[in-house]
N, C-alpha and C positions, 0 to 999 in steps of 0.2 A: 944537802937538805933532804935527800932521800932517806937518810937515817932518821931525821926528825919525823917525816911522814910515816915511815915504817913503825916507829915507836908509838905514834898516835894510833895507827891501825891496830897494832898488837894489844895495846893497853885499854883503848876505849871502844873500838868497834868489834873486834873478834869476840870478846866475852859477852856482848849484848845479845840476849836471846831472840828478840823480835826484829830481825834485820829487815823485814819487809816494810817497816815503818820508818826506816832511816833514809835520809837523803844526804849525800856526801859530796862536797866540792873541794877543790884544791886551787890555790892561787900562789903564783910566784911573781913577785914585783921587783922589777929592775928599773932604774932611771938612767936615761941617756942624756948626758950633758955635753953639748958640742965642745970639741977640742979636749975634753977630759975623759971621754969614753963612757962606758956603762958601769954603774955601781949597783950592787945588790942592796935592796932595801929590806924585804921580808918575805917569808913564806907563811901561808895560812892554810889551815884545814877547817872547813865549815861543816858542821854536823847538825842536821835538823832531825829531831825525833818527833814524829807525828806532826800535828798542826801548830803546836804552841811552844815548843822548846827548841832553841838554837844555841849551839856552842860555836864560838870562833876561837881556835887555838892558833896563836900567831907567834912566830919566832923571828927575831931580828938580831943583827949583830950586837945591838945595844940592850935589848930586853926581851923577855918572854911575856906574853899576855894571854889571858883566858877571859873571854867575854861571854857572859851567859844571859840570854834573853828568854823570858818566858811570859806567858799570858795566862791570867786567871779569870775565868768567867764569873761575873758577879750578878748577872741577871740577863733577861732576854735582850739581846742586842747591846749588851754592856759588858765590858771587860777591862781589867787592869793590866797594864804592861809593866814589867819589872826588868831592870838591868843590873847585873852584878859584873864588876870588872876586877880582876886580880892581875897584878903586874909584879914581875920580879925586880928586886933592887930599887934603887932610888931613881926617879925620873923627875926632872925639873918641871915646875908647874906649867910653863909655856908649852912644853912638849906633851905633857899628859892632857892638857886641854885640847890640843890638836888631835890626839889619838881618839879621845872620847867625842 
């Protein structure tokens, strides 16, 4: 998974000119099932740009996912929130509904 995080760093974060407005997080998720041991679930890199744009880049053994969240101000104390989600390959509905 360090290869995945290194690629995200090289392609998304290094070229960005205003690094002082970036917040970056990393998450590795494993599940422990008694008697069966630990299983790797996914790795994610969370990138927040300023106050209103967030990217979540998630890599799992079954799929890759990019989740984009952004806020558009429409007036004083009013804003619209938008979400875009891109996923690689086919994912059954019951799985994608749990992801979103």
